[in-house]
N, C-alpha and C positions, 0 to 999 in steps of 0.2 A: 504494499500500500504506499509506504514511504517513497519507494522508487517511482511509483506512478505519479505521485504529487510532484516529486522533483522533476520528472520528465515534463509534466505540464507547465511548471514554472519556467523551466529552461526553454521550452517551445515558445511560450509567450514572450520571453525576453528576446529570443532570436528573431521572432517575427516582427517585433517592434523595432529592432535594429535594422531590419531589411527594408523599411519604408524609404521611399525616395526622400532626398534632403528637403525638397520644397514642401513635403507633407509634414515633416518633423519640426521644422523651424517656424517660429512666429513671424508674422508680417513685420516689415520694417516700421519702426516708429517714425512719424513725421512730426515736425514742430512748426508752429505758426506764431507770428507776432502781428499785432495791429500795426498798420503802416501810418507813418507820420508825414505831414507835408514838408518837414524840414529834414536835412541830413542828421544822422545820429549824433548825439552829443552837442547839439546846437542850442541847448537851453541857456538862458541868461544866468549869470552868476548872482545877480542881484535883481530882485523883483519886488513889486509892491504886494502881489497876491501869492500866497502860499497855498497850494492844494493839499489838503489833509489826505491821509490814506483813504482811498475810495472804499466804501462798504458795498459788499455784494451779498446777494442771497446765498444761503448755504449750497444750493445745487450748482452755483457757478464758481464757488470757492474751491476749485479743484484744478488739477493739471489737464485732465481730459477735456476736449472740446465737447460741448453739450448741444445736441439737436433736439428741438421740440417736435414731437410727432404731430400729424395732422389733426388729431383729436384735441389739441391745445392743452392737454394736461399730462400726457405721458412724455418722458424725456428719454433720450438715448445717449449714453456716454460712449464716446469714441475712444476705446482703449489705445489704439495705435495712432491717433491724431491728437496731439497735445499742444498746449500753450508753451512757448519758449520762455516766457516769463509769466508771473502771476497776472491774471486778467486785471486785477486791481491796479497793478503797476503799469500795465499797458495802457489802460484808460487814462491814468494820470499823466503818463509821458506824452501820449498823443494829444490830450487836451492842452497841456502846457505848450507844446510846439504849435498847435493850431491857434491858440490865443496869441502867441508871439507873432505869427504871420498876420494877425489882425490888429497888431499894434498894442496888445495888452501883455505886459511882462508878468509871467507867472512861472513858478517852479514848484516841483514836488516838495512839500514841507519836510525838512529834515531837522533833527535836533540841533539847536543853536542858530538856525536860520532866522534872520531878522526880516520880518514882513509887516506891512501895515494891516493888510486884510487877509482873512482866511476863508478859503472856499471849501465847502463840504459837499460831497456827492454821495447820495444814497441811491445806488443802482437797484432798481426793482426787477429789471429784466433786460438782458442783452443776449437774445438767442433767436432762433428761428428754425425753419426747415429748408432743406434743399428744394429748389424749384418752387419756393414760396416766398415769404417775406421774413426779414430780420426785424425784430422790434427792439427799440431802445426806450426804456421807461426809467427816468431818473428824476429825483427831486434834488435840487441844488439850493445852497444858501451861502451868501457872502456876508461875513461878519467882520466887525472891527470892535475890539475890546468887549466882546460878548454881545454887542448890539447888532441885530440883523439889519444890514443895509439894503440887500436885494435878495429875492428868492424866486424860485420858479419850479414848475413841474413840466418837464420836457418829455413828450411821447411822440415818436416818429417811427415809421416803417420804411424800409427800402427792399427792393427785390434782392433775394439772396443768390440767384443764379443756381446752377446745377452742380457746382463743385465746392469743396471746402475753401479753396482759394478765393472764389468769388464771394462766398459767404463772409469770410474774414475781411475782404475788401469792403463789403457793405457795412460791416460793423465799424470799421475804421472811419468810413465816411459819416456814419451816424455820430461818432464822437466828435468829428470835425463840425457837423451840423450843430451840435450842442455848443461848441466853442463860438459859432456864429451868434447864437442866441445870447450867450453870456456877454460877449463883446458888445453887442448892440445895447444891452442893458447897462453895462459898466460905463459907457461913454456918455 
């Protein structure tokens, strides 16, 4: 009996090893980042507006890219398609660069940075489905010394296209659209 069990275990192990390489290995992981209207590293060293760390809902606070299914409530995590930086940092980076293009000096708020105003973003949604729309829903507030100077609720959709590349491009453009709204209100 022991010999039969050993033979079965050996047979299973050998058959697993004889699978073609493409069936044994996992798909390659691909990484994506939101695109900025400025070259990397072009943020100002000094700015009047400091962007606080962006808050995201739990389902977006992960490395995997999230797709929302057509039913509007089910999501799919893309295990092999991931963010190259946290989505929170990406939104902050692109927003600061986009504000700079519009003449508003802003930088991600770091410890020790001296800024006059603080911009808070509470992202409610930044997702969508392929061949559908990407939705960006965010509440923002600009404060000085604890007093709210400006605030707004920004909700906008853009077509996502049929690939993750076009979806990430749409997400990038939505962050730039938010910068348009904030810049219009700040001036």
